[in-house]
C-alpha positions in Angstrom: 15.6 7.3 12.6 13.1 6.1 10.0 14.2 3.0 8.1 11.8 3.9 5.2 11.1 6.9 3.2 7.7 5.5 2.1 5.1 3.3 3.9 2.0 1.5 2.5 -0.4 0.0 5.1 -2.5 -2.7 3.5 -5.2 -5.2 4.6 -8.8 -6.0 4.1 -11.4 -3.4 5.0 -12.3 -3.4 8.8 -8.9 -5.1 9.6 -7.4 -2.1 11.5 -5.6 -0.2 8.8 -6.9 3.1 9.9 -5.8 2.5 13.4 -2.3 1.7 12.3 -2.2 4.8 10.1 -3.2 6.7 13.2 -0.3 5.2 15.2 2.2 6.2 12.5 0.8 9.7 12.1 1.4 10.2 15.8 5.2 9.7 15.2 7.2 12.9 14.5 8.0 13.2 10.8 5.4 10.8 9.5 2.6 11.6 7.1 0.4 8.6 6.2 -2.6 9.5 4.1 -5.9 7.7 3.9 -7.3 5.6 1.0 -7.1 6.7 -2.6 -9.0 4.0 -4.5 -5.7 2.5 -5.3 -4.8 5.4 -7.5 -1.2 4.1 -8.2 -2.8 1.0 -9.8 -3.8 3.0 -12.8 -0.2 4.3 -13.1 0.9 0.7 -13.0 -1.5 -0.2 -15.9 -0.1 2.7 -17.9 3.5 1.5 -17.1 2.6 -2.0 -18.3 1.2 -0.5 -21.5 4.5 1.3 -22.2 6.4 -1.9 -21.5 4.3 -3.8 -24.0 4.7 -1.0 -26.5 8.5 -1.2 -26.2 8.4 -4.9 -26.7 6.4 -4.6 -29.9 8.4 -1.7 -31.2 11.7 -3.7 -31.0 10.7 -5.7 -34.0 10.2 -2.7 -36.3 12.2 0.2 -37.6 11.4 3.4 -35.8 10.1 5.4 -38.8 6.9 7.1 -39.7 5.9 4.1 -41.8 6.1 1.7 -38.8 2.9 0.8 -36.9 4.9 1.3 -33.7 6.5 4.6 -34.6 7.4 6.2 -31.3 9.5 8.9 -29.6 12.2 8.5 -26.9 9.7 8.6 -24.0 9.5 5.1 -22.5 8.7 3.1 -19.4 11.9 4.3 -17.5 10.9 7.9 -18.1 7.4 7.2 -16.9 8.7 5.7 -13.6 10.5 9.0 -12.9 7.3 11.0 -13.5 5.3 8.5 -11.4 7.6 9.2 -8.4 6.8 12.9 -8.6 3.1 12.3 -9.0 2.8 10.0 -6.1 5.0 12.1 -3.9 2.9 15.2 -4.7 -0.4 13.3 -4.1 0.8 12.1 -0.7 2.3 15.4 0.5 -0.8 17.2 -0.6 0.9 20.6 -0.6 2.9 20.1 2.6 6.6 20.8 2.5 8.6 17.6 1.9 11.3 18.8 4.3 8.9 18.4 7.3 8.7 14.6 6.8 11.1 11.7 7.0 8.4 9.1 5.9 5.3 9.5 3.9 2.7 7.1 2.5 -0.9 5.9 2.6 -3.2 3.1 3.7 -5.4 1.2 1.3 -7.9 -1.7 1.6 -8.6 -2.3 -2.1 -6.3 -5.3 -2.8 -8.8 -8.1 -3.7 -8.6 -9.5 -7.2 -11.6 -7.5 -8.2 -10.0 -4.3 -6.9 -6.8 -5.0 -8.9 -8.7 -5.8 -12.0 -6.9 -9.1 -12.0 -3.5 -7.5 -12.1 -0.8 -9.5 -10.3 -0.4 -8.3 -6.7 3.3 -9.2 -6.8 3.8 -7.3 -10.1 2.0 -4.3 -8.7 4.2 -4.2 -5.6 7.3 -4.4 -7.7 6.1 -1.3 -9.5 5.3 0.4 -6.1 8.8 -0.3 -4.9 10.1 1.5 -8.0 7.9 4.6 -7.7 8.1 4.8 -3.9 11.8 4.4 -3.0 12.8 2.8 0.3 9.2 1.4 0.7 8.1 -0.4 3.8 4.9 -2.4 3.7 2.8 -3.0 6.8 0.2 -5.8 6.5 -2.7 -5.6 9.0 -4.6 -8.8 9.7 -7.6 -9.6 11.7 -9.5 -12.8 12.5 -11.6 -13.5 9.4 -14.9 -14.0 11.4 -14.4 -10.6 13.0 -13.8 -8.9 9.7 -16.9 -10.4 8.1 -19.1 -9.3 11.1 -17.9 -5.7 10.9 -19.1 -2.7 8.9 -20.4 -3.5 5.4 -19.1 -7.0 5.2 -22.3 -8.8 6.5 -24.2 -7.3 3.5 -21.4 -8.1 1.1 -21.2 -11.7 2.4 -25.0 -12.2 1.7 -24.6 -10.9 -1.9 -21.2 -12.7 -2.5 -20.7 -15.7 -0.3 -17.2 -16.2 -1.7 -15.8 -12.9 -0.5 -14.5 -14.5 2.8 -12.3 -16.8 0.8 -11.1 -13.9 -1.3 -9.9 -12.2 1.8 -8.1 -15.3 3.0 -6.4 -15.6 -0.5 -5.4 -11.9 -0.3 -3.6 -12.4 3.0 -1.8 -15.4 1.6 -0.7 -13.4 -1.4 0.5 -10.5 0.9 2.6 -12.9 2.9 4.4 -13.7 -0.3 5.8 -10.2 -0.6 9.5 -9.8 0.2 10.1 -10.2 3.9 12.9 -7.7 4.3 10.6 -4.8 3.9 7.3 -6.2 5.0 5.9 -6.3 8.5 2.6 -8.2 9.5 0.7 -7.3 12.6 -2.7 -8.4 13.8 -5.5 -6.1 15.0 -5.7 -8.3 18.1 -2.1 -7.8 18.9 -2.5 -4.0 18.6 -5.5 -3.7 20.9 -3.8 -6.0 23.5 -0.6 -4.0 23.3 1.4 -7.1 22.7 5.1 -7.1 22.2 4.4 -7.2 18.4 3.7 -3.5 18.8 7.3 -2.8 19.9 8.5 -4.9 17.0 6.5 -2.7 14.7 8.3 0.4 15.9 11.6 -1.5 15.5 10.7 -2.3 11.9 10.1 1.4 11.3 13.3 2.4 13.0 11.5 4.3 15.7 11.6 4.3 19.5 8.6 2.6 21.1 6.6 5.1 23.2 3.9 3.4 25.3 2.3 6.7 26.2 1.9 7.7 22.6 0.4 4.3 21.7 -2.1 4.5 24.6 -3.1 8.0 23.5 -3.7 6.9 20.0 -5.6 3.7 21.0 -7.8 5.7 23.3 -9.3 7.5 20.2 -11.9 6.0 18.0 -10.6 5.4 14.5 -12.8 4.8 11.4 -16.3 3.8 12.4 
């Protein structure tokens, strides 16, 4: 039985996140969507704005003459609405009753992608709006990442991007261990025991035939 109601798969681009989402989507009851340009990040920014509004309003009387005159709607109310919005986005019209675990994969976690928001703070928000959230971090040898896809061109334009990716993975490893699982692309393609541990993390039975069928298909590009 699934340990988590929600899953986010994260890693740098070309690390294997699409492959991992393919593995999870092959499990009965799982619906893991693709990238969304970190859509929830903008909800997080709105949430932080409400938090700051509440802090400023505490020093003033809540009257029409106050510069912080406001209604009863606050950050806690916004969290409840965010849960509904994100759930609806991920389900995409499919009945919730069909799925025990839903989520998405995303590769936009560098500082530039987060607009310098705190990764730790953002994930605290995600845990609030996606209850019982499990986080799967997909790593890959940095040299392999930077030789893949668009990265060679990006590296020519921005030589420091390799260090940004290294920093990202260090930050991801600081997320709470109890609901985070890290797996390397190299461990996946080699069918190492770490794959079985991934299924244990999810609360699912490891099925070697299912894994082989998924890995036999080309994912991404």
